[in-house]
N, C-alpha and C positions, 0 to 999 in steps of 0.2 A: 506465482506462489508456490511453495514447495508442497506437493499433494501426497508424499508418501507417508507412511503409517507414522515415522519419526525420523529426526536426523540420526545418523549413525554415529557411533562414538568416533570414528576416524573423521567423519564430516565436522561434527562438532569441534573436535581438536584442530582441525584444519582451520575454520574460520575464526576460533579463538586462540591461536597459537601464540600470538604476541601477549595475550593476557596469561599465558602459561610461561613462555620463555624468558621475559623480560623479569617477572618475579623469581623464577628460577636463579638466575645469574644473580641476582641483587641479593638473594637468601645467601648463597654460597659466599659472596663478598662480605656480607654482614657477619656470617657465622665465622669466617676466617679471621676477620679483624677482631671480633671477642675472644676466639679461641686461641688463635696462634698469635694475634697481635697483642693480647692480654689487655684489650681495650674495654674491660668489663663496665666502665662507666656508661657505654652504650645502652646497656639493658633499661628498659622501661618497665615501671611496676604494671602489674595486671589490672589495676582498678581503672587509671586513665585509658588504657587501651580498650577496656570493655565498654567504657562510656562513649569512646569515640566510634567504636563499631557498632553499637546500638544506634548511635546518631545516624551514622551512613546508611545502615540498613533501613531505618524509618524513610530517609530521603530517596533511596534507591525504590523502595517500595512506592512512594508517591510518583516518581517518575515513571516507572514501568506500568502503572495503573492509567496514567494520563495518556501515556503513549498507546496502550491496548485500547482505550476508549476512542483515540482516533483511527485506529486500525477497524476496530469494529464498527464505528459509525459509518466509515466507508463502505463496509461490506453491506450495511443496512441500506444504505444510499442505493447501491447497485441492486439490492432485492427489491426496494421500491420500484426501481426503473424496470426491472423485470415484470413485476405486476402491472404497472402502468401501460407498459408496451402491449401487453398480451390484450390488455381492455381496450387499448387504442385500435388494435388490429380487428378484434371481433365487433367493436363498436362501428368502424368504418365499414365493415363487412355487412353489418345487419341494419345500419341506420341510414346508410347512403341510399337512396332510391328515388322514385318519381313520387315524392310527397304530396304533390298536388296535382296529379295527373300531368306530369311533364312530359315532354318530348323526347327523352333520352331512351335509347334502346338498351337491351341487357348488355350488350358488349360495350357500350360507351360507359355504362355505369360500372362495369368490371374494371375498365380502364382507370376510372376515376378512384376507384377503391385501391387498385394496385399502385396507383400513383401517391396516394396518401401514405400507404404502408411504406413504400420504398423511400419516400422522403423521410419518414421516421428512421429507417435504417441508415440514411445519410447523416441524420442528426447523430445516431450513436456513433458512427464512425468519426465524425467531427469532433464529437464529445472526448472520445478516447484519445485523439491525437492531441487535443488541448491539453488533457490531464498528463500526458507523457512529456510534456515539455519540461527539460530539466531546469530547476530553480537553484539559485545561488546557495541556498541552505541544505540541498540534498547531497547525497553522497556522489563525489567524482574521484578520478584518478585513474590510472592506467589499467590496473586490474578490474576495478569496478566498471569502467567503461567497455573493457572488452567483454565482460560478462553481460552487461546491458545491451550491447549492440548485437551479441548472439542470441539473446532470448526474445528482445521486445520488437516486434513487427513493425510498430509505428515509426522506428527510428530508420527503417528500410523503405517504408512505403511513401509514395508521393500522394498526398492527400487529394489533389486533383484527380489523380487517376482512380483513386479509391471511390471518390464520389461519382464519377462519371457514369457507372451502370444504374445509377438510382436518381439522378437529377437531371433535369434538362440544361443544356449548355448556359442560358441565360442565368438560370438560378445558381447553377455551379459558380459561375464567374462574379455573380453578385454577392454570394456568400463569402466566396475567397477573398474579396476585397474589402471585407470589414475586420475589425478587430476580433470579434468574437463570432466565427461563423455557425457554431452550435446554435447560440440564441438566435440569430437570424433566421435559421431553419425553423425553428419553432414558429417565429414570426411569419414566416412564408405559410406554414402550415393554418395559422390563425386567418390569416387574409384569404387563403383558398377556402376556408369554411364559410367566411361572410359571402364570397362570390357564389357557392353552392346554396347557401340561404337565399341570396338574392336570385338565383337561378331556379329557385323552387325544386331543388334536388334533395334538400334535407329541410325539415320542419323546424320549428323553435326549440323543441324538445332535444332533437339530435344536436342541433347546434350548441346549445347549453351544455350538454352531456360531454360532447367532443372537446368544447373549449374548456371544460373543467379539467380534463385529463391533459391537456396541453399546460394548464396552469400547473398541474401535478408534476408534471416532468420539468417544467422551468424551475421549479421549486427544489426539486432533487438535483437539477444541474447547479444551481446556486449553492446548494449544501456541499456538493463536491469541490465546486470551485473554493470554498471557503477553506476546506481542509489543505486543498492543493496550494493556494496562494497566501495562506497565513500559517508560517512555521510554528512547531512547538516552541514556547517562549525560550529565547536563547538564554536568558539568566538561568532558568532552572536547568537546562541542558548543560550548559558549561559548569557551573558550580558544581552539580552532582559528579560530573566527571572528575573534576578536582579533587572533591571530597574522597572519591573511591580510589584514586591515585595516591593521595596522601595517606590514606589508611593502608594501602598495599605497601607503601614505602616504610611505615611504621611496624608492620606486622612482625618481621624477623626480630626486631628489637625487643617486642613485647614477649616473644616466645624464648628468646634466648636464657634469660635468669631462670625460667621454669624447667628448661631442659638441663640447664646446669646444676639446679638443685637435684633433679632426678639422678643425673650423672654421679653427683656425690653419695647419693643413697646407696646405689648399686656398684659403686667403684667402679665404674667404666666410663672413662673421660671422653670416648668418642660418642657416647650417647647424646651430646649435645649437638651432633650434626643431624640429628632428626629434626632440628629446627628447620632445615632445607626443605624436606618433602612437606612438612605441615604447613609452613609458611607459604610455600608455592601454592598449595591446594587452596588455602584460606584466600590468598590474594586472587586467585583463578576465578573463584567463586563470586568475589565481589565485582572484579573487573568485567566479567562475562555477563553479569547481570546488569551492569550499566551499558554494555555494548548491545544487549538485547533491547533495551529501552530505546537506545539510541538508533537502532535499525529498525524500529517499529513505527517511528514518528511520522513517516512521509510515505502513505499506503498507495500512492500512485506513482512512485518515482522509478519503477520498472526493474526492481530487484526480487530475490527469491521470497521474500517476506510481504510482498504486495497482495492487493486484492486483485484477481486475475481478470481485469476488466476486458481485455482482448478477446478471451476465450468467452467470456460471459456474453459479450455484444455478439459474437457469432451464434451463440446458442439463441439468444433473443432472434436475431435475424432469421434463423431457420424456422423457428417456431412461427413467427408473425407472418411470413411469407407463405408458409403452408395454409395458414388460415384463409389466405385469399386465393388459393387455388394453385399457387407456383409448385411446380415439380422439379425444376432444375435447381437445386440448391448447392451452395458452396459447403464442402466437407467441413465438419467441426474442427476447431483447433486442438491438434493432439499435443499433450505434454510432452517436453522434451527433457528426458533425464529427470522424470518426476518434477519438472517445473512447468507450471501453466500459466501463461501471462494473460 
């Protein structure tokens, strides 16, 4: 996501340039037809234009609120994953031990704790790779794909190699052979907890507490998958764009009679050409508002308005590995051009 203080004006004009240039050209053509071609019947009264504008504005507000809700829910999901991950790390650190005077040494217990935490790191890596898979309704195209390939590590990483430092070969191969590796890694954690309980490494309380944390992680994974795998309803997204484009098409014809009247009052016929900048700005506002909603619908697609799940996962990884005594940590993911994925 973009982590600067705000988009600069030139940046905003760059990503919304079509919303400015097309209405500019259309406004010039409409004004020329009205003024130079004397096609004054093209003018539209103010009242119907106002009604259309109000209706489109309400619809834009609905779409943008719904899109923002999807984006903010995705951020809350990863906030919950951060909390549950830390709880998992100190839970495994403090609750895994010789619950019933078992025969495990301190080094063996440390190895078990590290194993459980590293498997959790593998789960986060598998989940972020699954969430970065491009869906048919997400944005694609030469420019978008070039930006995504430059910003998103998951598109350049081999998941098998990413999982290798944190999983045994057998678990890695078993997970990658499934449809949903992340879900199966949580299943591996649950099975391991049952083995530790049977081996008297943890007691019933520890088993129950850690199992509840796994259920919480699975819940958050399911919520993230719901957003990823179910698009913003296409009927709302499509019709809203049509409405905004229709209004932008009509804007010059609604302003031309008003500026024509003003030109007659001040006796300066060229004043009617003020329709061009005003119609362009009004259309730009409506079309850009629609574009903002459109580009906020899919918070895991790997573009500048996404939730930065890659850098967040690395931050969690560093935190929880430190909790179990690891000192050699991967560096944090640094923002690239104020973009953090």
